[in-house]
N, C-alpha and C positions, 0 to 999 in steps of 0.2 A: 768634561765637567762643567757646571755652571759656575760663571764668573761671579763670586760673591762681593758685593758692595755694601759699606756702610752708608746708610740712609740717616734719616733724622733721629731715628731711634735704634741704631745699632743695626746689625744684619738680620733681615727678616725676609719670609717667604713661605712657600708650600713646604710642608715638612717632608722630608725624604725625596724631594723633587728639587727644587730652587736652593732649599736647606738641608744637605744630606750629613750622615754622620762623618763623612770623609770631611766635608768643610769645618764642621764643628771640632774635629780632631786637629785639623792644620790651624784652625782660629786659637785653638788652646796653646798650641806649641809657639804661633806667630806672637801671641799677647805674652807668653812667659818669656820670650826672648827680648821683646821690647820693653817690659815693664820690670823685668829683672828683680822680682820679689821673691823670697824664699817660700811664702805661701800665699794662697789665695782662697776666697770664699765663694761657694756657689749654691744658688739657690733656683727655684724653678716654679712654675705654676703648675696646674693639674692637667695639662694636655696629655692625651696619650703617648705622644711623641717625646715629652718632656724626659723621661728616663732614659730614652734611646740617645738624645742628643746631648744631656747632661753628662752621662756616662763616658761619651765620646769626647767631649770638651775636657772633663776631669783626666782622660787618657792622654789627652794632648798636653796637658800642663804637667801631668807627673813624667811623663817621657822626656820632658825637659829639665826634669829636677826639681820641679815645684811642688810642695805638699799642697793638698786639695783639703780644703774643710767644707764637707757636702752638708748643708742645712735641710735639704730636702724641699717640701712645699713651705714656702713663705712668700710674703709680699715683696716687691721691688725695693720698697722703703725700709724693709726690715734688714735685707741684705745691705742695702746702702748704710744703715745707721751701724750694722756689726762692722763694715769696712771702717767707719770714721772712728768707732772706737778701739779696734784693735790695730788701727793704722795698716790695714792690708788692702790690696786691689780685689776687686771680686767680679762675678759675672752672674746674670740673672737669664735663664732660659725661659722666655715668655715672649708671647705676641701680643701681651696687653689685651686691648679690647677686639682684637680680630677673631674671627670664627675658629673652631677648634683645628680645621686642618691646618692653619698656619702655624709656624712657630718663629722665634727670633732669639738672638743671644745680644745682651748688653753687656757691653765691659764698662767696669767702674774703676776708677782711680783709687788709690789708698785714703783718700779723704772721703770715699762714699760718692764721689761726684762722677758724671760722666767724663770720658776722656778728653783732653783739649784736642783741638782739631789737629795741631802738629803731631801728636802722639798717636791719634787715630789712624791718619795718613801712613805713619810708618808701621803701625799693627797691619794696616791693609796691604801695604806693600810687601810685607813679610808673609802674610798669608798667601798672596798670588804667587810669590816665590815658591813657597812650599807645596802649593797645589800644583805647580808646573813640575817641580822636582821634589817628590817627598823624601827622598834618600840622598840628596845632594849635600847634607850637612851632618857632621856626627852628632850623635846623642850620648848623654851619659849612661853608664851602664853600673852594676854591682850596686853599691851603697848610694851612688850619685841618683838613682831613679828616686822619684818621689814618692810619697805615700798618700793614700786616701783616707782620712778620717770622717766617719759619719757621725755628726754631731746635731741631731734634731733638737736636741734640749736647748740649744741657743736661741729657741723662741722665746724662752723666758726673758732673755735679756731685753728683747725688743717690747715685750709686755711691760716691763718695768719702766722702760723708756717712756712707752706712752701714758702710763700712769703718772708718770713725774710732771706732766704737761699742766695738769690741774691739781686741785687739793683734793685729800681722800674723799671718797663717796661723793665728790662734786655733782654728780647727776642724779642724784637720789630725787626719786619721786617722778623721773622722767619716763615715759612709755616710748621706747624706741623699735622701730622694725629696721632691720638691716638686710640688705641684698648682698650676699657675698658673690654673685655671679657665677657660683659653682666653680670658683676659682681660688687664689692663693690667700685669700682674707679667711677662708673656711676654718683653719685651724686656731684662729686668734680673735676675730672680732666678737664673738658673743663673750668670750672670757673677758676681754678687756672692757667692754661696756657693763657687764654684769658687776665686776669689781669695782667700778665706779658709781655703783648704786642704781643704775638704771634697770628697769623692767624691760626685758629684750625678747623681742619676737625675731626669728631669723628665717629667711627665705632663701632659696638657691644655694642652700649649703650641702649639697650632697653631689659631689662631683663623680661622674663616672669615666672622665678621661675624653668623653665626647661633646659633653653637654655645657662647657664654660661658654658664657656670654649668650647662649642661647635663649633668645628672647627674654634676657634678665640681664641685670647689671646697669651700668651709668648709660649705656647707649639705648636701652630699653627699660625705663623707669616705669612702664605701665602697670606692671606687676607689682612693683613696689607701692604704687599710688594705691592701688586696690586693696592691698595689704593694711596701708597704714588707716584707709577708712574702715576696712572690717575690724580691725583691733582698736579702733578709736584711740590711735597712737598721737603722741605729740609731735613726733618726728619720723622721718624715714631717712635712711642712708643708703645710696646705692653707689657701691663701688665697682671696678671693672675687673678683669681677669687677673690683673697683678696688683690690684688694690692701690694703684699710685694717684687715682683720680676718683672725684666723688660728685654726684649731683645729689641735691636733698630734695625731699617732699615735705611740705607742711602739713598741718592737721587736717586741712581742707582737702588734700590730694593735688594741690598744684605743685609743678616740678620748678626747681630752682637751680639754673645752671652755674658755671664757674664766674660768669659775670656778676651775678648778683651776690653770690657768695663773697667774692673779693671786695665788692663793695661794702657789703656789711662789716667785714673785718677792719677795711681800711678806715671805714668812719668810727668804728669802736676803738681802735688802736690810737686813732687820732685824740680822740675824748680823753683817752687815758694817757695822752701825751708820750706814747710808746711807739709810734709810727716815725720809723728812722727817716730823717730829712724831710718828713711829712711828704713821702714819695712812694707810689706804689708801681710796679713793673707789671706791664702786660704785653700781649703779642697784637701784631696787625691783625688778627682775627676778633680782637675784643669789640663789641657792639659800640657804634657811636654813642649811644645813651649812655653808656658807662662814663665816657670822657666828660660829656656834659655834667653828669652827675658829680663826679669828683671835683670839676671845675667849681660847680655851686658848693660843694663841701669844703673848699679850699686845701684840696689834695692835689700834688701835683703828680703826672702821669708819664711815666716813660715807656715808650713802645719799641718792642724788639721783633725780630722775624719769629716765625712758627717754632715751637719747640721749647721744651723746658730747661733745654741747655742753654739758651740765649737768655732765658730769665734769670737762671742762675748767676749767668757770666756777669749781667748788670746788676743784680743784687750784691754781687762780691766786690764789683767794682766800684759800686757808689757806697759801700757799707749800709745797705738796705735791707730791710728785714721782712718785707711782704712783696710777693709777685704771684702771677699764675696765667692760667688760660681760660678760656671759654670752656673748653671741653672738661673742667673740673680739676686739673693740675693745680694745686695750691699749694706754694712754698712758703713755709714760714721759716725764714733762715734762721732764727734763733734757736729752732728745734730740729730742723731737718736739711738736708743736702739734695732732696729731690720732693716732688710732689708725693703726698701722702694721704690717701683718702680717709684711712681711720683717724689720724690726726686731725685732719679737717674736721671730720664729723664730731670728734669730741670736743674740739674747741667751738664749734657752732653750738653744740648743745650747752656747753658752759656759758657761752653768750646770752642764750635764751634764759638760762637760769639767773644769771647776773642783771639781765634787764627786767626779769620777771613779766616777760611777754613771750606770746605764742610766736613761732616764725613768721606767720602770716601777716601779724601787725609790724613785726621788725622790717619786713621785707616790704611792706605797702609803701610806696612812694619813694623807696631808696633809689629807684632809677626808672626811667621810661625806656624801654627796649624799642629800639627801631626795628620795623621789619625786615627781616634778613633771609635771603635765599641761598642757599649753599648747594651747588650741585658738581658732581664729579663726572667727567667727560673723559671717557676711555677713548684714546685716539691710536691711530695707525702710524702717524709721524709725527713723533714729539719734537723731533730735531727742527720739523719746520716751523715750530710756533715762534722762534725768534725772528725768523725772516719773513714772517708773513706781515707786510704792509696793511692788508686789510684787516686783521685781527687787532693791530696797534691803532689803526684809525677808528675801529669800532669802539673800543675801550676810551679812546679819547672824547669822542663825541658824546658818549654815555657819561662819562664824568662831567662834562659840561652841562649837560641836561639836568644832573642832579644838584649841582653847585654845592652849597654849604650844607644841603639837607639830605645827604646821603654819602655812600661811600661804595667804590669797587675794587675788589681784589681778586686778580686772576694769576694763579701761581701755578708751577709745576711741581706733582709729586715728587719728592726725593727718593721714592721707592719703586714706582711702578709708572708706566706708560698713561698717565692721568694728569689732565689740566682741571684745576679746581678753580671755580668761579663763585664768587661771594658778592653779593650786591645788598646794599642797605638802602632803603628809601623811605621817605616820610609816611607812605602808606603801602599796603600789600600789592594793589594792582600795578602801582609803579615798578616795585620791586620784581614782580612776576615778569612784567612786560619786558624790562631790561635784561633780566636773566635769560628769558626765553631768546632775545635777539642775540645776545653774546654767544651761548651755546650754538645756535643755528650757525654763525659765522665759523666758530672753532670747528665744527663737524663739517662744513662745506670744505674749508680749507686743510684740515688735517686728516679726516676721514674718522670713524669710529661711532660711539652712540654715548648716550646718557646711562651711566651705570646705576 
């Protein structure tokens, strides 16, 4: 059986291959033993493999005496919010923005946050022990077996949570197109935005089990941009498969990523004197232009490794309230424990209303993005990366050639044999040239090809 490992966002892989019902069952048992909670909340996205894996995961929990509250198809931040309000741990069966054949399982702590690294390590160790010997430990019987309660109506608690973020009918008069990515936001997105007074057009809200993220959503905002222009909308909101990230489209069809959105929110909160410690938290992937824009705006920037877990840890450690990632995970710590695409979209629309300006004008000049090239190299010998003097030398020389007018980030994937190369430079040709050179060196040293 495949050896399941926690990556940057839980356990993830090709459903029924790298991530099987047996692994999901064992993970439920392992999490039950480590977390020791009387109940757990489970939600999922719309993938065909979702019911298979969530059923197996639930079976694992109840076989260890833990009751399961199954909320069905709901966004990851909805499950996190329910966990926070009820003081229960949870799990989400989703592979986020990945194509539909993949799936994943994210385990959340009782506050609605991702597990601390030591707790995650304990769950992983217990998981591997159970996979090696599933019959080696006694399980409860009779009344000791847990129960599964199906409660899709808990969606309403999440809807009320989102509505409370702004005033009643706060989005009155805005025409918004929302792209649900045929994913977990489908049951809630239009309901929430309409309740806030917006005129809403919805696309990619017809999940078939196989079309999640397929040429739609935050990783493919072209369809949304076209729909915004077609409907003459004020704003477009593109969510991903589990609705924890957002990219926006202005009325001219321009796409705005997480860097631009976080810059807008940071400036707005600072103007209101509501930006805690006058600081925002971002990851190493954040564009150099963001850092320079925040410096000009008088906002301090704290940089952490990739992953919203690291963003949240830094926010809580410093009692901060805004952070996020270029990909569109934005964490408003006053309202949520994770990135929430719908919450971000609501607060962005509210910002437009309060400023009485279209998004295109708000975003104009907020930051100048440095040209950025990002390439994923699928390699044959990932272990050889740290031993390669040639790769280290190539990176050092490239960094020296850029000086203060660029940035290089080369990192290993936490979930697959991939080296990710990111280069920022003052102009496109320089970024392209340095990226191509580094990729050539990596392929020559480790084998493989550009994905």
